[in-house]
C-alpha positions as CSV (number, residue, x, y, z in Angstrom):
1,M,8.7,-27.4,-20.2
2,F,9.0,-24.5,-18.1
3,K,8.7,-25.2,-14.5
4,S,7.3,-22.0,-12.7
5,N,8.6,-22.1,-9.2
6,L,9.7,-19.3,-7.3
7,S,13.4,-19.5,-8.2
8,N,12.4,-19.6,-12.1
9,S,9.7,-16.9,-12.1
10,L,12.0,-14.7,-10.3
11,N,15.0,-15.4,-12.8
12,L,12.3,-14.9,-15.8
13,A,11.0,-11.6,-14.5
14,F,14.7,-10.4,-13.9
15,Q,15.8,-11.4,-17.4
16,L,12.7,-9.7,-18.7
17,I,13.3,-6.3,-16.8
18,T,16.8,-6.3,-18.2
19,V,15.7,-6.8,-21.4
20,I,12.7,-4.1,-21.0
21,E,15.6,-1.7,-19.8
22,S,17.5,-2.6,-23.0
23,I,14.5,-1.6,-24.9
24,H,13.9,1.5,-23.1
25,K,17.2,2.6,-23.4
26,Q,16.5,2.7,-27.3
27,N,13.5,5.2,-26.5
28,V,11.1,2.5,-27.4
29,L,8.1,1.0,-25.5
30,H,7.1,-2.3,-26.2
31,R,3.4,-2.1,-25.2
32,D,2.5,-5.6,-25.2
33,I,4.6,-7.5,-22.7
34,K,2.5,-11.0,-22.3
35,P,3.5,-14.6,-22.0
36,E,3.1,-15.2,-25.7
37,N,5.7,-12.5,-26.5
38,I,8.5,-14.1,-24.1
39,L,10.4,-17.1,-25.8
40,I,12.0,-19.2,-23.1
41,L,15.2,-20.6,-24.6
42,N,16.3,-23.9,-22.8
43,P,13.5,-23.9,-20.7
44,N,14.4,-27.3,-18.7
45,D,17.5,-25.8,-18.2
46,A,18.3,-23.9,-14.8
47,N,20.5,-21.3,-17.0
48,F,17.5,-20.7,-19.4
49,E,17.4,-17.4,-21.4
50,I,14.5,-15.2,-22.3
51,K,13.5,-13.2,-25.5
52,I,11.1,-10.9,-26.2
53,T,9.0,-10.9,-29.4
54,D,6.4,-9.2,-31.1
55,F,7.2,-5.4,-31.5
56,G,4.1,-4.4,-33.5
57,L,2.8,-2.3,-31.2
58,C,6.0,-0.6,-30.2
59,K,6.4,3.1,-30.1
60,N,8.9,5.5,-29.6
61,F,8.6,7.6,-26.5
62,I,11.1,10.2,-27.4
63,D,10.4,12.0,-30.4
64,N,12.9,13.6,-33.3
65,D,13.4,16.7,-31.2
66,G,14.6,14.6,-28.3
67,Y,11.4,15.2,-26.3
68,H,9.2,12.9,-24.2
69,I,5.8,12.1,-25.8
70,D,2.9,14.0,-24.1
71,K,0.3,12.3,-21.8
72,R,-2.9,11.8,-23.3
73,A,-6.2,10.3,-22.6
74,N,-9.3,9.0,-24.1
75,L,-7.2,6.4,-26.3
76,S,-8.2,2.6,-26.9
77,P,-6.6,0.1,-24.8
78,I,-3.1,-1.1,-26.1
79,G,-2.3,-4.7,-25.6
80,S,-3.7,-7.8,-24.1
81,L,-6.4,-6.6,-21.3
82,R,-5.0,-9.3,-19.0
83,F,-1.4,-7.9,-19.3
84,C,-1.4,-4.3,-20.3
85,S,-0.9,-1.7,-17.4
86,V,-4.1,-0.3,-15.7
87,N,-3.3,2.8,-17.4
88,S,-3.8,1.3,-20.7
89,N,-7.2,-0.1,-19.3
90,K,-7.8,3.2,-18.8
91,G,-7.3,4.5,-22.1
92,L,-4.2,6.8,-21.1
93,E,-0.9,7.1,-23.0
94,L,1.7,4.7,-22.1
95,S,5.2,5.2,-20.7
96,R,8.1,3.2,-19.4
97,R,6.4,2.5,-16.2
98,D,3.5,0.6,-18.1
99,D,6.1,-2.0,-19.8
100,I,6.9,-2.9,-16.1
101,Y,3.0,-3.2,-14.8
102,S,2.8,-5.6,-17.6
103,L,5.9,-7.5,-16.4
104,I,4.3,-7.9,-12.8
105,Y,1.0,-9.4,-14.0
106,V,3.2,-11.7,-16.4
107,L,5.2,-12.7,-13.2
108,L,1.8,-13.4,-11.4
109,F,0.8,-15.0,-14.3
110,I,3.9,-17.4,-14.6
111,Y,3.9,-17.9,-10.8
112,D,0.0,-18.8,-10.4
113,G,-0.8,-20.0,-13.6
114,N,-3.6,-17.2,-13.7
115,V,-4.3,-13.6,-12.9
116,K,-7.6,-12.8,-10.9
117,W,-8.7,-10.7,-13.6
118,Q,-8.9,-13.4,-16.6
119,N,-12.0,-13.3,-18.8
120,L,-13.3,-10.5,-17.4
121,E,-14.7,-7.3,-18.7
122,N,-12.3,-4.0,-18.9
123,N,-14.1,-2.3,-15.9
124,E,-13.8,-5.2,-13.6
125,I,-10.1,-5.8,-14.7
126,I,-9.2,-2.2,-13.8
127,K,-10.7,-2.5,-10.4
128,L,-8.8,-5.6,-9.8
129,K,-5.8,-4.3,-11.0
130,E,-6.0,-1.2,-8.9
131,N,-6.6,-3.2,-5.8
132,I,-4.2,-6.2,-6.2
133,N,-4.9,-8.3,-3.0
134,L,-2.3,-11.0,-2.5
135,D,-2.6,-12.9,0.5
136,K,0.3,-12.1,2.7
137,K,1.3,-15.8,2.8
138,H,2.0,-15.6,-1.0
139,S,5.6,-16.0,-2.0
140,L,5.6,-12.8,-4.0
141,F,3.8,-10.7,-1.6
142,F,6.6,-8.2,-0.6
143,I,8.3,-8.3,-4.1
144,I,5.1,-7.2,-5.8
145,K,3.6,-4.8,-3.1
146,A,7.2,-2.9,-3.5
147,L,7.3,-3.0,-7.1
148,L,3.8,-1.5,-7.2
149,K,4.6,1.2,-4.9
150,H,7.5,2.2,-6.8
151,L,5.5,2.3,-10.1
152,D,2.5,4.1,-8.7
153,Q,4.9,6.7,-7.3
154,L,6.3,7.4,-10.9
155,E,5.1,10.2,-13.2
156,F,4.5,9.6,-16.5
157,Y,7.5,11.0,-17.7
158,E,9.8,9.8,-15.4
159,K,12.3,6.8,-15.6
160,P,11.8,3.8,-13.4
161,N,14.6,2.8,-11.2
162,Y,15.7,-0.3,-13.1
163,K,18.5,-0.8,-10.5
164,Y,16.1,-1.1,-7.9
165,I,13.8,-3.3,-9.7
166,K,16.6,-5.9,-10.5
167,T,17.5,-5.9,-6.9
168,M,13.7,-7.0,-5.9
169,L,13.7,-9.5,-8.6
170,K,17.0,-11.0,-8.3
171,P,16.4,-14.8,-8.0
């Protein structure tokens, strides 16, 4: 069984961002990053490895002509409401940053064993995700705040700074 301590949680998130970056390099969004879609190989080993599964909701974000997909609204949420980005909760088109928002929610879930918006209605989930309030004593407080700030500053079409994210998640 996977032991969810700070070191393991950061290791998992670091591996996850590495895999997400690889997926994005193929011009694909996963759009359903959640614990159920993460396989942990050798979970009892300090050198465990992760794999991402279930590409049923994936989508190319670069079209056949080499252009980024357009920003759209009034869509149905994509992915699990607990782990999809707040943009998905709001019915907006997803981009690379949204897979990373999901990574943050997975990190919180793996480390804490839950997320504060678990089993709530979509409107309540949006409010809590928009105002993630971690106690400053929380071990992940500064990491999560820094990552959210980076993602919140990204425009729809922008590429996330994977190097910065990896630096923040380095166990």
